[in-house]
N, C-alpha and C positions, 0 to 999 in steps of 0.2 A: 559633641555630636548631636544633632537634632534626633527628635523621636523618630520621624519618618526614615532617616538615614540608618538609625539603629535597627529598625524593623526590616529594611532592605537588606542590610549586612547580614542579619540573622537568617533571613529567608535564603540568601545566596549560599551561606555556609551550610544550612540544612540541605539545600538542594544539591550542592556538590557532594555532600555525604551520601545521599540517597543515589545519585547518579553513579557514584564511585561503586556502591554495593551492587547495583544493577548490572553495570558494564563490566566490572572485574570479577566475572563469575563464569562458570562453565555453561550455565543457562544462556547466557548472552551468546556465547560461541555456538551452542546448540541452535538458538533462534536463527541466527545468521545462516547457518549451514542448511537448515530445513527451508528457509526462505529461498535460498539459492536453488535447492533441489526442486521446490515447487515452481520456480521461475522457468526451469528447464523441462518441467513435466508436460507442457501443452503441446499443441500441434505445430511443428515448425515446417511442415511440408507445404509448399505452395502448390495449389491445384491438385488435391489428392484424387486418385482414381485407382483403378484395379492394378495398374502397373507401377503406381506411385502411392504407396500407403501412406497413411498419417504417422509421422515419426516424431518422437519427442527430440529434444536437442541432442542427446547423446546418441540415439539411434540414427539421427540425420548425419551426424559426423562419421558414424561407423559404417553406414550403408550407401552413402552418396559421396560424390566428389565435385570438383570445380566444374565438370561438364554440366551437371545440373544446375549448380550455383550461378553459373554465367547465363542461364536460359531466362532468367527473370530478375528484374531490378529489385524484386521484394526479397532477393537473398543477399542483398547488400548488409553491411554490418548494422546500419541504423534500424532497418526494418526488422532484421533478426532480433535486435535488442528489444524492440517494441513488442514482438511477439511474446517476450518473456513476461508480459503483463495479463496475458489473455487466459491463463489456466483457470478452469472452473474450480478445481480443488483448491487452488491458491487462495482465492477469494473466500471460500467456505471455511478453510482451516485457519485463517488469519487470526481469529480470536484467541485461539489456543496458542499459536505460534508466537504471537507478539506478546501474550501475557507470561510466556514462559519466564522471561528475564525479570519480571518485576512482581507478579501476583504471588508466587510462593514465598518471596522475600517478605512481603507485607503480611501474609497469613501467619507465617512463622513468628514474626515480630509480635503480632497481637496475641497469639496463642501462648507464646512464652512470657508475656508481659514486659518484654524489652522496650515497648513503646513508651513506657513511663520514663525510662531514662532518656529517651530522645526528646520527650516533651519537656523534661526538666531543663534542657538545653535551650528551648525555644519557647513556643507557645502552641496551644491546640490548633489555632488557625494556621500558624506557620507550618506546623507538622502536616496538617491536611493538605494544604496547597502544594507543599514540597513533594509530598507522595504523588499527587495528581500530575504536577508538572514533570516529574522525573519519569513517570511512566510514559508520557506523551513523547518526551525527548528521547527516551530510550528506544521507543517505537521507531522514531524517525532515524535514529542511528542505525538500527537493525536494517531497515529497508535500504538506506544509502550505502551501508557497508556491503550488503548482499548484492545489490545491483551495480555498484562500482566494480566488484569482482566480475560480474556477468558482462558488463560493458567492455572490460579489458579482454575477456575471452572472445566476445563477438568481433572486437576490432582486430584481434590477433588472427582469427581464422577467416573471417569473410572480407570480400573485397570492399573498398570505399565506394561511395556513389559516383565519384569521378570516373571510375573505369566503365561504368555503364553509360554515362554521358557521352564519352568519347566516341561511341559507335553508332550514335543516333543520327538520323537524317532530318529532313524538313517536313515530313508528313504529319498528319493529325496524331497518329499513335505516338510518335516521338515527342511531340509537343505535350501530350498527357504525361508521359513518363518524366519529361523535364519538370513539369508542375509538381509531380509527386515527390520528386527528388530535392525539390526547393524547400520541402516541409512546410509550406506556407499555411497549411490547414491547422497547424498548431499554434495556439494563441501567442505563446512567448516568441516563437520565431517570426510570426506575422507582426507583432508589436514592434520588434526591434529590426524588421526587415532583414532578417539574417537567415541563412541556410546552415548555420553552425550545428553540427551533430552534438557537440557538447552542450549547447544550450537546450536542444531538444531533449537530450538524456536528462539533464538537470530538472527541467520543467515537468517532465513525464514522471520522474522519480519523486519529485516534491508532491505532485498531485496524488500519486498512489500512496505515498506516506501519510497524507492527511486522511485518506480513507482507511488506512491501516490503524491510525490512532484510535478512531471510533471504537472498533471492536476490542481493542486493548483496554480502553477506558471502561467499556462496559464490563469486561472481566474484572477489572479493578473494583467496580461497584458490586459485583457478585462477590468477590472476595471479601470485601468489607461487610457484606450482608450475611454470608454464610461461614466466613472464616475457615473455608475448605478449599484448598487449592485445586483439588480435582474437580469439584463440583463448579467452581467458579470459572475453570478453563473449558469444561465440556458444555455447560448449559448455553453460553453464547454461540458455540459452534452449532448445536441443534437449532437455535434460533435463526441463525443466518442460513442454515441449510433449508429450513422450512420456508423461509422468506423467499429465497432464491427460486424454489420449485413452485411456489404460488405465483411469483412474477413470470416465470418461464411459461406456465400454463396460460396465463392471461395474455401474454405476448403472442404465443402460438394461436390462440383463438382469434385475436384481433388481426393477425396477419392472415389467417385462413378466410376472414370475412372481409378482407380488404379495407379495414378500418385504420385510422391513425393509431400509433403506438401509445398504449396507456402509460401513465406516470409510473407504474409499477416496473416498467423496463429498467428505471434507474436502479432497482434492486436485484436485477438478474446479475448473477455472480461475475461472469466475464465482463459484462457491460460496466458494472459498478467499479471494478479495479481496473479494467482496460482503459482505452483512450477515451475516457468519459468526457474529458474537456473538449474533444473534437465532436463527439457524437450528440452531446447534450443539446446544443443549439440546432444541430441538423435533424435529429429524430424527434426531439421532444419540444422543440421550439422555446426552450428555456434559456434566458441569458446566463452567461458564464457566472456573473457575479452572485446569482441566486444559489449556485452550487456552493460557493465559499460561505455564503450566509447560512446555508443549511449546516454545514460543517461546524461553523461557530455556535449556532443555535443548539445543536446536539451536544457539543462539548460543554455548554453552560449548564444545560439540564443534567448531564452525567455528573458534572462537578457538584451541583446541588444535591443529587441523590448520594453521591460519594461521601460528601461532607456530613449529611445527616446520618448515614450508616456509621461512619467512623466515630462520630461524636457519641453515638449510643454505646459502641464498644469501649471507647475511652472512659466514658462516665459510669459504666456499669461496674 
């Protein structure tokens, strides 16, 4: 076996080991449960007013019925699912929630000295890369698991878009509703010329998982730096909370003056984790590829920081 093949096999073996530790744990189940709860914590009421207060998902199910749900196409299963990405607390608490499944494992491993056993089975570079990749993959699995459950619930409870299409006429408002229920604003659906709700759910969850990976990896960097699971999970939360409030303040000032939206809009909590792939080009006039380039660039920077911190811990 050639040297590159040996290195790849070593990395895959270590990655499977780290992923198994992350996923086969109570913390993983806890992360999925909290993510699902946060998805349901936002406002699911369409057109809130005095007679129709803002309800979260559970309150909506308990306090309303199909009479209300048939009043707007935004109560169809697809749009109810999309509302699960718009909670402000969801985006702020992601660093702690996503890090639960992997940061404590790493801190305990370094503090106990067990990392020496793992490094003896591979190399320092493989160990570092595996920890980093396992954290990213664990985050993606947490998001997809939680939102898969949420998708099943939405599909079981709310009506499909077709039920709203059947009662439409030929007026301008009906044409607007048909356009919205085609989901053509979403890049994946537009690219494949498809109105598939499954494609919509997959592409939306994939984008959300990418933005969930970044705070998780930031928590990993903090964990490698401080080797304190509580500090490493809480500091990124405070960072994102402050960043979100700064962005919200700047956006409100720009809106009040009638100016274009500032780039800081990207860091407003519901915007960043919500339908950012739809709003990015419309509100900030930034091409979609720039968003993915931003995610990749931040991941590379976080890996460099993580590698440096872990090497100091390993060599000390």
